FIDO-118562 format. One record per residue (C-alpha): y, x, z negated; residue in one letter. Coordinates in steps of 0.25 Angstrom, whole numbers, padded with zeros to 4 digits. Each point is the difference from the previous one (the first is absolute). Example, Ala and Ser with C-alpha at 12.3 -4.5 7.8 and 13.67 -1.06 7.14 Angstrom:
<marlums>
{marlum {-0018, 0049, -0031}, a}
{marlum {0014, 0006, 0002}, s}
</marlums>
This chain:
<marlums>
{marlum {-0080, 0018, 0092}, m}
{marlum {-0016, -0001, 0001}, t}
{marlum {-0008, -0012, -0005}, r}
{marlum {-0007, 0010, -0010}, g}
{marlum {0012, 0007, -0003}, e}
{marlum {0006, -0015, -0005}, l}
{marlum {-0013, -0004, -0007}, e}
{marlum {0001, 0013, -0009}, s}
{marlum {0015, -0001, -0002}, l}
{marlum {-0004, -0014, -0005}, l}
{marlum {-0011, 0005, -0007}, g}
{marlum {0009, 0010, -0009}, r}
{marlum {0009, -0011, -0005}, m}
{marlum {-0010, -0002, -0010}, d}
{marlum {0008, 0014, -0008}, g}
{marlum {0013, -0006, 0006}, a}
{marlum {0011, -0002, -0012}, r}
{marlum {0011, -0007, 0002}, v}
{marlum {0012, -0007, -0007}, a}
{marlum {0010, -0010, 0005}, l}
{marlum {0013, -0004, -0006}, i}
{marlum {0008, -0011, 0006}, g}
{marlum {0005, -0015, 0000}, d}
{marlum {-0011, -0009, -0001}, i}
{marlum {0002, -0013, 0004}, c}
{marlum {-0008, -0014, 0000}, l}
{marlum {-0001, -0008, 0014}, d}
{marlum {-0002, -0014, -0002}, m}
{marlum {-0004, -0010, 0012}, y}
{marlum {0003, -0015, -0003}, w}
{marlum {-0008, -0008, 0012}, r}
{marlum {0006, -0015, 0001}, a}
{marlum {-0008, -0011, 0008}, d}
{marlum {0012, -0007, 0004}, m}
{marlum {-0009, -0012, 0004}, r}
{marlum {0000, -0002, -0014}, l}
{marlum {0014, -0001, -0003}, s}
{marlum {0008, -0013, -0002}, e}
{marlum {0015, -0003, -0002}, l}
{marlum {0004, 0002, -0014}, s}
{marlum {0005, -0013, -0008}, r}
{marlum {0010, 0008, -0007}, e}
{marlum {0004, 0011, 0011}, t}
{marlum {0003, -0001, 0014}, p}
{marlum {-0011, 0009, 0002}, h}
{marlum {-0014, 0001, 0004}, h}
{marlum {-0006, 0009, -0010}, p}
{marlum {-0011, 0012, 0003}, l}
{marlum {-0013, -0004, -0003}, p}
{marlum {-0008, 0014, -0003}, v}
{marlum {-0014, 0000, 0002}, v}
{marlum {-0003, 0014, 0001}, e}
{marlum {0006, 0012, -0009}, e}
{marlum {-0004, 0016, 0003}, r}
{marlum {0005, 0011, -0007}, i}
{marlum {0001, 0014, 0005}, s}
{marlum {0006, 0014, -0005}, p}
{marlum {0012, 0005, 0007}, g}
{marlum {0007, 0012, 0002}, g}
{marlum {-0005, 0012, -0008}, a}
{marlum {-0011, -0011, -0006}, g}
{marlum {-0004, 0000, 0014}, n}
{marlum {0000, 0015, 0002}, v}
{marlum {-0009, 0000, -0012}, a}
{marlum {-0010, -0010, 0004}, c}
{marlum {-0002, 0009, 0014}, n}
{marlum {-0001, 0012, -0008}, l}
{marlum {-0011, -0008, -0009}, a}
{marlum {-0007, -0004, 0013}, a}
{marlum {-0002, 0016, 0005}, l}
{marlum {-0006, 0002, -0013}, e}
{marlum {0007, 0013, -0005}, p}
{marlum {-0007, 0007, -0011}, g}
{marlum {0012, -0003, -0010}, a}
{marlum {0011, -0010, 0003}, l}
{marlum {0012, 0000, -0010}, k}
{marlum {0011, -0012, 0002}, l}
{marlum {0012, 0002, -0006}, l}
{marlum {0011, -0013, -0001}, g}
{marlum {0007, -0011, -0006}, a}
{marlum {-0001, -0014, -0002}, a}
{marlum {0005, -0011, -0009}, g}
{marlum {-0007, -0009, -0011}, t}
{marlum {0002, -0012, 0008}, d}
{marlum {-0012, -0008, 0006}, w}
{marlum {0002, 0007, 0014}, r}
{marlum {-0003, 0013, -0007}, g}
{marlum {-0014, -0006, -0004}, d}
{marlum {-0003, -0005, 0013}, l}
{marlum {0005, 0014, 0006}, l}
{marlum {-0009, 0008, -0010}, l}
{marlum {-0012, -0008, 0002}, d}
{marlum {0001, 0000, 0014}, a}
{marlum {0002, 0016, -0001}, l}
{marlum {-0013, -0001, -0009}, g}
{marlum {-0008, -0009, 0010}, a}
{marlum {0001, 0012, 0010}, r}
{marlum {-0004, 0011, -0008}, d}
{marlum {0013, 0005, -0004}, v}
{marlum {0002, 0006, -0014}, d}
{marlum {0012, -0005, -0006}, t}
{marlum {0001, 0007, -0012}, a}
{marlum {0013, 0006, 0004}, l}
{marlum {0007, -0010, 0004}, v}
{marlum {0010, -0004, -0011}, m}
{marlum {0005, -0013, -0003}, r}
{marlum {0013, -0004, -0005}, d}
{marlum {0006, -0012, -0005}, d}
{marlum {0014, 0005, 0006}, a}
{marlum {-0004, 0001, 0014}, v}
{marlum {-0008, -0012, 0009}, c}
{marlum {-0011, 0002, 0010}, t}
{marlum {0004, 0003, 0013}, n}
{marlum {-0005, -0012, 0007}, t}
{marlum {0000, -0005, 0014}, y}
{marlum {-0002, -0016, 0003}, i}
{marlum {-0003, -0004, 0012}, k}
{marlum {-0002, -0015, 0003}, p}
{marlum {-0007, -0004, 0013}, l}
{marlum {0000, -0014, 0006}, r}
{marlum {-0011, -0005, 0010}, a}
{marlum {-0001, -0014, 0005}, g}
{marlum {-0006, -0007, 0011}, i}
{marlum {0000, 0012, 0011}, s}
{marlum {-0005, 0014, -0002}, d}
{marlum {0015, 0005, -0003}, v}
{marlum {0003, 0006, -0012}, v}
{marlum {0014, 0000, -0006}, y}
{marlum {0004, 0009, -0011}, e}
{marlum {0012, -0004, -0010}, d}
{marlum {0010, 0010, -0004}, p}
{marlum {-0006, 0010, -0009}, r}
{marlum {0002, -0003, -0016}, i}
{marlum {0003, 0014, -0006}, d}
{marlum {-0002, 0006, -0014}, f}
{marlum {0007, 0014, -0001}, e}
{marlum {0006, 0009, -0010}, n}
{marlum {0016, -0001, 0002}, r}
{marlum {0003, 0010, -0011}, a}
{marlum {-0006, 0013, -0002}, p}
{marlum {-0012, 0001, -0010}, i}
{marlum {0001, 0004, -0015}, p}
{marlum {0002, 0014, -0003}, a}
{marlum {-0012, -0003, -0008}, r}
{marlum {-0009, -0002, 0013}, l}
{marlum {0006, 0010, 0007}, e}
{marlum {-0006, 0011, -0012}, s}
{marlum {-0013, -0006, -0001}, t}
{marlum {0000, 0002, 0016}, l}
{marlum {0003, 0014, -0001}, l}
{marlum {-0010, 0003, -0012}, e}
{marlum {-0010, -0007, 0008}, a}
{marlum {0002, 0009, 0013}, l}
{marlum {0002, 0013, -0008}, d}
{marlum {-0014, -0004, -0006}, g}
{marlum {-0009, -0002, 0014}, v}
{marlum {0008, 0011, 0007}, a}
{marlum {-0010, 0010, -0003}, g}
{marlum {-0012, -0011, 0002}, q}
{marlum {0004, 0000, 0015}, i}
{marlum {-0001, 0005, 0014}, d}
{marlum {0010, -0008, 0007}, v}
{marlum {0012, -0009, -0005}, l}
{marlum {0004, -0011, 0008}, l}
{marlum {0014, -0008, -0002}, v}
{marlum {0002, -0014, 0004}, s}
{marlum {0016, -0001, -0002}, d}
{marlum {0002, -0014, 0005}, q}
{marlum {0010, -0008, -0010}, m}
{marlum {0015, 0001, -0002}, a}
{marlum {-0002, -0001, -0016}, y}
{marlum {-0015, 0005, 0001}, g}
{marlum {-0009, 0010, -0009}, c}
{marlum {0006, 0011, 0009}, v}
{marlum {0013, 0003, -0007}, t}
{marlum {0009, 0012, 0002}, e}
{marlum {-0008, 0007, -0011}, k}
{marlum {-0015, -0002, 0006}, v}
{marlum {0005, 0005, 0013}, r}
{marlum {0004, 0013, -0007}, e}
{marlum {-0012, 0002, -0006}, r}
{marlum {-0008, -0004, 0012}, v}
{marlum {0008, 0011, 0009}, q}
{marlum {-0003, 0010, -0012}, a}
{marlum {-0015, -0002, 0001}, l}
{marlum {0002, 0002, 0015}, g}
{marlum {0008, 0011, 0000}, a}
{marlum {-0012, 0007, -0012}, a}
{marlum {-0009, -0001, 0013}, g}
{marlum {-0007, -0014, -0003}, m}
{marlum {-0001, -0009, 0013}, t}
{marlum {0009, -0012, -0001}, v}
{marlum {0002, -0010, 0012}, v}
{marlum {0010, -0008, -0003}, v}
{marlum {0003, -0015, 0008}, d}
{marlum {0014, -0006, -0003}, s}
{marlum {0006, -0013, 0006}, r}
{marlum {0015, 0004, -0002}, s}
{marlum {0001, 0013, -0007}, r}
{marlum {-0010, 0010, 0008}, i}
{marlum {0012, 0009, 0002}, g}
{marlum {0001, 0004, -0014}, a}
{marlum {-0012, 0007, -0002}, y}
{marlum {-0002, 0014, 0002}, q}
{marlum {-0011, 0011, -0001}, g}
{marlum {-0011, -0011, 0002}, v}
{marlum {-0006, -0006, 0014}, v}
{marlum {0006, -0013, 0003}, v}
{marlum {-0006, -0011, 0008}, k}
{marlum {0011, -0009, 0006}, p}
{marlum {-0001, -0009, 0011}, n}
{marlum {0010, 0002, 0012}, e}
{marlum {0010, -0010, -0004}, v}
{marlum {0001, 0006, -0015}, e}
{marlum {-0001, 0015, 0006}, a}
{marlum {0011, -0004, 0010}, a}
{marlum {0008, -0006, -0012}, r}
{marlum {-0001, 0011, -0009}, a}
{marlum {0000, 0013, 0009}, y}
{marlum {0008, -0006, 0011}, g}
{marlum {-0003, 0000, 0015}, g}
{marlum {-0006, -0012, 0008}, e}
{marlum {-0013, -0007, -0004}, a}
{marlum {-0006, 0002, 0014}, s}
{marlum {0000, 0016, -0002}, d}
{marlum {-0013, 0002, -0009}, f}
{marlum {-0001, 0014, 0002}, e}
{marlum {0015, 0003, -0004}, g}
{marlum {0000, -0010, -0012}, l}
{marlum {-0013, 0008, -0005}, a}
{marlum {0006, 0013, 0002}, r}
{marlum {0013, -0004, -0007}, a}
{marlum {-0010, -0005, -0012}, a}
{marlum {-0007, 0012, -0002}, s}
{marlum {0013, 0009, 0002}, r}
{marlum {0008, -0008, -0011}, r}
{marlum {-0013, 0000, -0010}, t}
{marlum {-0005, 0014, 0002}, g}
{marlum {-0014, -0006, 0001}, r}
{marlum {-0008, -0006, 0011}, p}
{marlum {0004, -0014, 0003}, a}
{marlum {-0007, -0012, 0009}, i}
{marlum {0007, -0011, 0007}, v}
{marlum {-0008, -0012, 0003}, t}
{marlum {0003, -0008, 0014}, a}
{marlum {-0008, -0012, -0002}, g}
{marlum {-0011, -0003, 0013}, a}
{marlum {0005, 0015, 0004}, l}
{marlum {-0006, 0006, -0012}, g}
{marlum {0007, 0012, -0006}, c}
{marlum {0007, 0014, 0000}, y}
{marlum {-0002, 0011, -0008}, v}
{marlum {0008, 0011, -0003}, a}
{marlum {-0005, 0012, -0006}, e}
{marlum {0002, 0016, 0002}, e}
{marlum {0014, -0004, 0008}, g}
{marlum {-0010, -0007, 0012}, r}
{marlum {0000, -0016, 0001}, v}
{marlum {-0014, -0006, 0003}, r}
{marlum {-0002, -0014, 0006}, h}
{marlum {-0013, -0006, -0007}, m}
{marlum {-0002, -0013, 0010}, p}
{marlum {-0003, -0014, -0007}, g}
{marlum {-0012, -0006, 0002}, v}
{marlum {0000, -0012, 0011}, p}
{marlum {-0004, -0013, -0006}, v}
{marlum {0000, -0012, 0008}, p}
{marlum {0009, -0012, -0004}, p}
{marlum {0001, -0007, -0008}, p}
{marlum {0005, 0008, -0011}, v}
{marlum {0006, -0001, -0013}, d}
{marlum {0009, 0013, -0004}, t}
{marlum {0003, -0004, -0015}, v}
{marlum {-0004, 0010, -0010}, g}
{marlum {-0005, 0011, 0012}, a}
{marlum {0010, 0009, -0006}, g}
{marlum {-0008, -0001, -0014}, d}
{marlum {-0011, 0002, 0006}, t}
{marlum {0004, 0011, 0008}, f}
{marlum {0005, 0008, -0014}, l}
{marlum {-0013, -0003, -0007}, a}
{marlum {-0009, 0006, 0011}, a}
{marlum {0009, 0011, 0002}, l}
{marlum {0000, 0004, -0016}, g}
{marlum {-0015, -0002, 0000}, c}
{marlum {-0002, 0009, 0011}, a}
{marlum {0010, 0011, -0005}, l}
{marlum {-0006, 0000, -0014}, a}
{marlum {-0014, 0001, 0008}, a}
{marlum {0003, 0014, 0005}, g}
{marlum {0007, -0005, 0014}, a}
{marlum {0011, 0007, 0008}, s}
{marlum {0011, -0010, 0001}, l}
{marlum {-0001, -0002, 0015}, a}
{marlum {-0016, -0004, -0003}, t}
{marlum {0005, -0009, -0011}, a}
{marlum {0009, -0007, 0009}, a}
{marlum {-0010, -0003, 0010}, q}
{marlum {-0009, -0006, -0011}, v}
{marlum {0013, -0008, -0005}, a}
{marlum {0003, -0005, 0015}, n}
{marlum {-0015, -0004, 0000}, l}
{marlum {0001, -0006, -0014}, a}
{marlum {0013, -0009, 0005}, a}
{marlum {-0008, -0004, 0013}, s}
{marlum {-0011, -0007, -0009}, v}
{marlum {0010, -0008, -0009}, t}
{marlum {0009, -0005, 0012}, v}
{marlum {-0013, -0006, 0004}, r}
{marlum {0000, -0009, -0012}, k}
{marlum {0010, -0012, 0002}, l}
{marlum {0008, -0007, -0011}, g}
{marlum {-0004, 0010, -0011}, t}
{marlum {0005, 0015, -0002}, t}
{marlum {-0015, 0004, 0000}, g}
{marlum {-0006, 0014, -0003}, t}
{marlum {-0008, 0009, 0006}, a}
{marlum {-0013, 0005, -0004}, s}
{marlum {-0008, 0013, 0003}, r}
{marlum {-0011, -0009, 0007}, a}
{marlum {0011, -0008, 0010}, e}
{marlum {0007, 0015, 0001}, l}
{marlum {-0013, 0004, 0007}, m}
{marlum {-0002, -0013, 0008}, a}
{marlum {0014, 0002, 0004}, a}
{marlum {-0003, 0013, 0005}, f}
{marlum {-0013, -0004, 0007}, d}
{marlum {0010, -0011, 0007}, r}
{marlum {0008, 0009, 0004}, l}
{marlum {-0009, 0010, 0007}, e}
{marlum {-0009, -0012, 0007}, s}
</marlums>
């Protein structure tokens, strides 16, 4: 891919129409300054004096933020959140990042998936992360919420070029019925790309994007056999498949052959949290802009190289940042 080809592809994203359905989450970071802590009179503990709080969308919410950063012509986010205070924060955080939340369904029978990360700092430069505090749904979502999501999915199906699926939670919004509908859309000819933490092997008739560990668990084989895993994934789904391999890039199985798309070298330090979300978003936008799967994978590798350089946050990759990353690669 030349610089001119990348610039042209990014320009065509103005007309790209992408929808994302998945499990949106809220990430919260509480930084405590332990120099301010004093032993409690009531309990034998030193409290955590929180001096800074940061929030950002996680899971499918981070995918949506990465999509928004690439400024497609149309972006639809379908998901679910509770009516709790965490849901308020999540929708505000998405809106602040130019993500339209009109199709995020709120229901008082579910909680907003939230991950709170207490960080202790003190005299030295060391920052210590306490055990995470998790809010997750522990039961299937209500049938009424599932029906509403299915109606919304049917409503946007005729208005988009690419559908992305972020299936992450044990009891999330991507239920069995939603998976069946997603697969039906893929069988009908829509470009559907699925990322799933534990159920990637359940999908057929769509493009799957597991990492090497998820692929080995779903399709058998060794996690180090990237080419074999990509071929097995494509054989199972009957569609092209992509297996991501961290710093090595990704392996694209298509039309009976597997191509290695090398990763973009990034000097340390790096932070890989959220890199898969960035990859999925850039891949989807590039496909919606008319790129081939191989070219879209190159763009996705480039986007991931941008966000892993952003330490302590999931981060996004804009078009300008993609061009700058390409120029660094060529210099």
